[in-house]
C-alpha positions as CSV (number, residue, x, y, z in Angstrom):
1,Q,11.3,0.1,-18.4
2,V,9.7,-2.8,-16.5
3,Q,6.2,-4.0,-16.7
4,L,4.8,-5.9,-13.7
5,V,1.8,-8.2,-13.3
6,E,0.7,-9.5,-10.0
7,S,-1.3,-12.7,-9.3
8,G,-2.3,-14.9,-6.5
9,G,-4.5,-12.7,-4.4
10,G,-7.8,-13.9,-3.0
11,L,-9.8,-14.6,0.1
12,V,-8.3,-16.5,3.0
13,Q,-9.2,-17.1,6.7
14,A,-7.1,-15.7,9.4
15,G,-4.1,-17.9,10.1
16,G,-4.0,-19.1,6.6
17,S,-1.4,-18.5,3.8
18,L,-1.2,-17.1,0.4
19,R,1.6,-16.7,-2.1
20,L,1.6,-13.7,-4.5
21,S,3.6,-13.7,-7.7
22,C,4.8,-10.8,-9.8
23,A,5.9,-11.5,-13.3
24,A,8.2,-8.9,-14.9
25,S,8.9,-8.1,-18.5
26,G,12.2,-7.1,-19.9
27,R,15.7,-8.5,-19.8
28,T,16.9,-6.3,-17.0
29,F,14.9,-7.8,-14.2
30,S,18.0,-9.1,-12.4
31,T,19.3,-5.5,-12.1
32,Y,16.4,-4.3,-10.1
33,T,15.6,-4.4,-6.4
34,M,12.1,-5.9,-6.2
35,G,9.5,-5.5,-3.5
36,W,6.0,-5.2,-2.3
37,F,3.7,-2.5,-1.0
38,R,0.1,-2.7,0.2
39,Q,-2.8,-0.3,0.6
40,A,-5.7,-0.9,2.8
41,P,-9.0,1.0,2.4
42,G,-8.8,4.5,3.7
43,K,-5.1,4.2,4.4
44,E,-1.9,5.2,2.7
45,R,0.2,2.8,0.7
46,E,2.8,1.1,3.0
47,F,6.0,-0.8,2.4
48,V,5.9,-4.5,3.0
49,G,9.3,-5.8,2.0
50,A,12.1,-5.8,-0.6
51,I,14.7,-8.1,-2.0
52,S,18.0,-7.2,-3.6
53,E,19.0,-8.0,-7.2
54,N,20.8,-11.3,-6.3
55,S,18.5,-12.2,-3.3
56,G,21.4,-11.6,-1.0
57,R,19.5,-9.0,1.1
58,T,15.9,-8.8,2.2
59,Y,14.2,-6.1,4.2
60,Y,10.7,-6.2,5.8
61,A,8.3,-4.0,7.6
62,D,8.0,-4.8,11.3
63,S,4.3,-5.6,10.8
64,V,5.1,-8.6,8.6
65,K,8.5,-9.7,9.8
66,G,8.6,-13.4,10.6
67,R,5.3,-14.0,8.8
68,F,6.1,-12.9,5.2
69,T,8.9,-14.0,3.0
70,I,10.1,-12.4,-0.3
71,S,12.0,-14.5,-2.9
72,R,12.8,-14.1,-6.5
73,D,13.7,-16.3,-9.5
74,N,15.7,-14.2,-11.9
75,A,15.6,-17.0,-14.5
76,K,11.8,-16.6,-14.5
77,N,11.7,-12.8,-14.1
78,T,9.4,-13.4,-11.1
79,V,9.3,-12.2,-7.5
80,Y,7.2,-13.9,-4.8
81,L,5.6,-12.9,-1.5
82,Q,4.8,-15.8,0.7
83,M,2.4,-14.7,3.4
84,N,1.8,-17.0,6.4
85,S,-0.2,-16.5,9.6
86,L,-2.4,-14.0,7.9
87,K,-4.4,-11.5,10.0
88,P,-7.4,-9.5,9.1
89,E,-5.3,-6.3,9.2
90,D,-3.3,-7.7,6.3
91,T,-6.3,-7.1,4.1
92,A,-5.2,-4.8,1.3
93,V,-4.4,-4.4,-2.3
94,Y,-0.8,-5.6,-2.7
95,Y,1.4,-4.0,-5.3
96,C,4.6,-5.3,-6.8
97,A,7.3,-2.7,-7.5
98,A,10.8,-2.5,-9.1
99,D,13.5,0.0,-8.2
100,P,17.1,0.4,-9.4
101,R,18.1,1.6,-5.9
102,S,19.2,-0.6,-3.1
103,V,17.0,-2.5,-0.6
104,T,17.4,0.2,2.0
105,K,16.4,3.0,-0.4
106,F,13.6,1.1,-2.1
107,M,10.6,3.2,-2.9
108,G,9.3,1.7,-6.1
109,V,9.7,3.2,-9.6
110,Y,7.8,0.7,-11.7
111,W,4.5,-0.6,-10.4
112,G,2.1,-3.4,-11.1
113,Q,-1.7,-3.0,-11.1
114,G,-2.2,-4.7,-7.7
115,T,-3.9,-7.8,-6.4
116,Q,-6.5,-7.9,-3.7
117,V,-5.9,-9.9,-0.5
118,T,-8.7,-10.3,1.9
119,V,-8.3,-12.0,5.3
120,S,-11.5,-13.0,7.1
121,S,-11.7,-13.3,10.8
C-alpha cells in the first residue's frame, strides 16, 4: 500500500507557475507509475498526466501538454507537477495517484487527499 501527501497548491495569477509535490510512503515507490488528476467544481475528475516508474515515459492530457511537466525523484519518494502558463480553467483540486499499471493504462489506485490550485484572471 502507498500513502500519498500532496503539497504546493495555492493562489496564482493567470500566466503564473506553481509546482506541486507528492510525497509517498513505502519502499515500493519506484515500482509504481505516478500521476496527477484534477477536479474542478461541478466537474468530474480528469486525468492530467502520468510518469513511468523510471521516468522513461510521460503522458499528458491535451489540455496541459506543453504547459505542465511531471517528474519524479525515486530517491526521495516524490513526484512533482510543474505547472506553467496557468489559466483560470486550471483551477481545481489536484490529486496525486499511484498505480502499478503502465502509463497508458494509468487510472490511479492509491490517492492523496488533494491540494487546491486557484488561478485568478
